[in-house]
C-alpha positions in Angstrom: 0.0 0.0 0.0 1.0 3.6 -0.5 1.4 5.7 2.6 -2.0 7.2 3.2 -2.5 10.9 2.7 -6.1 10.8 3.9 -7.6 8.7 6.7 -11.4 8.4 7.0 -12.8 7.5 10.5 -16.3 6.2 11.2 -17.5 7.6 14.5 -19.9 5.3 16.4 -18.3 2.0 17.1 -15.0 3.1 15.7 -13.9 6.4 17.1 -16.2 6.3 20.1 -18.3 3.8 22.0 -21.7 4.4 23.6 -19.9 6.5 26.3 -19.1 9.0 23.5 -15.5 9.4 24.6 -12.4 9.4 22.5 -9.7 7.6 24.5 -6.3 9.1 25.1 -4.4 6.6 22.9 -6.7 7.4 20.0 -6.4 11.1 20.5 -2.6 10.8 20.6 -2.6 8.6 17.4 -4.7 11.1 15.5 -2.5 14.0 16.7 0.6 12.1 15.5 -1.1 11.5 12.1 -1.9 15.2 11.7 1.7 16.1 12.6 2.9 13.8 9.9 0.9 15.8 7.4 -1.9 13.3 6.8 -5.4 14.6 6.5 -8.2 13.0 8.6 -11.9 13.2 8.1 -14.9 11.9 10.0 -17.4 9.8 8.1 -20.6 9.1 9.9 -24.4 8.7 9.8 -24.6 11.4 12.5 -26.1 14.8 12.0 -23.5 17.5 11.6 -24.1 19.1 15.0 -23.8 15.7 16.6 -20.4 15.2 14.8 -18.7 18.5 15.0 -17.8 18.2 18.7 -15.6 15.2 17.8 -14.0 17.0 14.9 -13.1 19.9 17.1 -11.9 17.7 19.9 -9.4 16.2 17.4 -8.6 19.6 15.7 -9.7 18.3 12.3 -10.2 20.7 9.4 -11.0 18.3 6.6 -14.6 18.2 5.4 -17.0 16.3 7.7 -19.0 13.6 5.9 -22.3 13.2 7.8 -25.7 11.6 7.3 -24.0 8.6 5.7 -22.6 11.0 3.0 -25.8 12.9 2.3 -24.2 16.1 3.6 -20.5 17.1 3.4 -19.7 20.2 5.5 -16.6 22.3 6.1 -15.9 22.1 9.9 -14.1 25.4 9.9 -16.8 27.6 8.2 -19.8 25.3 8.7 -20.4 25.7 4.9 -22.5 22.9 3.3 -20.2 21.7 0.5 -22.6 19.0 -0.9 -26.1 17.9 0.0 -28.1 15.0 -1.6 -31.6 14.7 -0.1 -34.1 11.9 -0.1 -36.9 13.0 -2.5 -40.3 14.1 -1.1 -42.0 11.3 -3.1 -39.9 8.7 -1.2 -40.3 10.5 2.1 -44.1 10.5 1.8 -44.1 6.8 0.8 -41.8 5.9 3.7 -44.1 7.7 6.2 -47.1 5.7 4.9 -45.2 2.4 5.1 -43.9 3.0 8.7 -47.3 4.2 9.8 -48.8 1.0 8.5 -46.1 -1.1 10.3 -46.2 1.0 13.5 -42.5 1.7 13.4 -40.7 4.7 15.0 -39.6 7.0 12.2 -37.4 10.1 12.3 -36.9 12.5 9.4 -34.0 15.0 9.1 -34.0 18.5 7.6 -31.7 21.5 8.2 -29.6 19.6 10.7 -32.7 19.0 12.9 -34.6 15.7 13.3 -38.4 15.3 13.6 -40.6 12.6 15.1 -44.1 12.4 16.4 -43.5 11.2 19.9 -40.9 10.8 22.6 -40.4 7.1 23.4 -37.6 4.8 24.3 -36.4 4.8 20.7 -36.3 8.6 20.4 -34.6 8.8 23.8 -31.9 6.3 22.7 -31.2 8.4 19.7 -31.2 11.6 21.7 -28.7 10.3 24.2 -26.3 8.9 21.6 -26.5 12.0 19.3 -26.4 14.5 22.2 -29.3 16.3 20.5 -33.1 16.6 21.0 -35.9 15.9 18.5 -38.4 18.3 17.2 -41.8 16.8 18.1 -44.5 17.3 15.5 -48.2 16.2 15.5 -47.8 14.8 12.0 -44.7 13.9 9.9 -47.1 13.8 7.0 -47.8 17.4 7.4 -44.3 18.5 8.4 -42.9 16.9 5.3 -45.8 17.3 3.0 -43.7 19.1 0.4 -40.2 18.8 1.8 -37.3 16.4 1.0 -35.4 14.9 3.9 -31.6 14.7 4.3 -32.2 11.1 5.6 -34.7 9.0 7.4 -34.1 6.6 10.3 -36.3 3.9 11.7 -35.4 2.8 15.2 -36.3 -0.6 16.7 -34.9 -3.3 18.9 -31.9 -4.9 17.0 -33.6 -8.1 15.8 -36.6 -6.1 14.6 -34.4 -3.6 12.9 -32.5 -6.3 11.0 -35.8 -7.7 9.7 -37.2 -4.2 8.9 -34.1 -3.3 6.9 -34.8 -6.3 4.6 -38.5 -5.2 4.4 -37.6 -1.6 3.3 -35.0 -2.9 0.9 -37.8 -4.9 -0.8 -40.2 -2.0 -0.8 -37.9 0.6 -2.2 -35.6 -1.5 -4.4 -33.2 0.8 -6.2 -35.2 3.9 -5.3 -33.5 4.4 -2.0 -30.4 3.3 -0.1 -31.3 1.2 3.0 -28.5 0.5 5.4 -27.9 -0.1 9.1 -25.5 1.8 11.4 -26.0 0.8 15.0 -27.9 -2.4 15.4 -31.1 -0.5 16.3 -31.0 1.9 13.4 -32.2 1.5 9.9 -31.2 4.4 7.7 -32.8 5.4 4.4 -31.2 7.8 2.0 -31.1 8.9 -1.6 -29.8 6.0 -3.8 -26.8 8.1 -4.8 -25.7 8.4 -1.2 -23.1 6.2 0.6 -20.0 6.8 2.6 -17.7 5.6 -0.3 -19.1 8.1 -2.8 -18.6 10.8 -0.2 -15.0 9.8 0.5 -14.3 10.0 -3.2 -15.7 13.5 -3.2 -13.5 14.6 -0.3 -10.5 13.0 -1.8 -10.9 14.9 -5.0 -11.4 18.1 -3.0 -8.2 17.5 -1.1 -6.3 16.4 -4.3 -5.7 12.9 -2.9 -5.7 9.8 -5.1 -8.0 7.1 -3.8 -5.1 4.7 -3.6 -3.7 7.0 -0.9 -6.7 6.8 1.3 -7.4 4.6 4.3 -10.8 4.0 6.0 -11.7 2.5 9.3 -15.2 1.3 10.1 -17.2 -1.2 12.2 -20.7 -1.7 10.8 -22.8 -2.6 7.7 -23.0 1.0 6.5 -19.2 1.2 6.4 -19.0 -1.4 3.6 -19.1 1.2 0.8 -16.5 3.3 2.6 -14.1 0.3 3.0 -14.7 -0.8 -0.6 -13.8 2.7 -1.9 -10.7 3.3 0.2 -7.2 2.3 -0.9 -6.7 0.4 2.3 -9.6 -0.8 4.4 -9.6 -1.5 8.1 -12.4 -3.2 10.0 -12.7 -2.9 13.8 -12.6 -6.1 15.8 -16.3 -5.7 16.6 -17.3 -5.7 12.9 -19.8 -8.1 11.4 -18.4 -10.9 9.2 -19.6 -9.0 6.1 -17.3 -6.1 6.8 -14.3 -8.2 7.9 -14.6 -10.0 4.5 -13.9 -6.8 2.5 -11.2 -5.4 4.8 -7.5 -5.5 4.2 -6.9 -5.6 7.9 -8.7 -6.1 11.2 -7.7 -4.3 14.4 -8.9 -4.3 18.0 -12.3 -3.1 19.0 -13.2 0.1 20.8 -12.1 -1.3 24.2 -8.7 -2.1 22.7 -8.2 1.2 20.9 -8.5 -0.2 17.4 -8.2 3.2 15.7 -4.9 3.9 17.4 -3.6 0.4 16.4 -4.6 1.1 12.8 -3.0 4.5 12.6 0.2 3.3 14.2 0.5 0.2 12.0 -0.7 1.4 8.7 -0.1 5.2 8.7 2.8 6.1 11.0 4.8 3.0 10.3 4.4 3.5 6.6 5.4 7.1 6.9 8.7 6.2 8.5 9.4 3.1 6.4 
């Protein structure tokens, strides 16, 4: 592999666990990477305002890829560089389907998220995202004419796995359906995925894709790892992700991100 010039880090399950803390070894490794002149960007399903605290904690200035790649934002100026929304037609159909199936749906617009009620699913999301929902009487009315940056269905993990398959059948190629955390099913425009977003950022930073490295841990990271020049899966990754990775490192508890940076970036730079 060529020494990476750009490292892409997934956030949840990769950079941070459910305690939302970046460990000291990971902070040190990212700082060493930056001192070596290697760019680093965050690539996440999170909203921008739920991501920017981590970018600032690590002093990152490369574009932030959020909403699974539906929005790419400059963390220095907060400028939206690119935005690809889920069409209003699909949004309205999704509302009807989830109403029929009595699933908890959240819709995202202008870096806010909307749902019809607070419940254990909205509270789980609020705690992990460090943000609060906008409660509306009707998503049908709130999004009657509006696209959505993305949609998320939240359910217990086994139900979420089954419902992801259901939505994939319903929408076919008309939407991207993926999973991030085990409880989250995410629905986006079909042109959106983390790999496409990484290619966009690499072009913007004048980095060849062969000189990129990506680290991820979940199903939604598959396009990211497939796009990167060198792909690293966390130790907690499902078999599907490990299969496409060039290397597997420790999980969150064992500072897998620090391990990957030290082995495959810093060592390559000094070789």
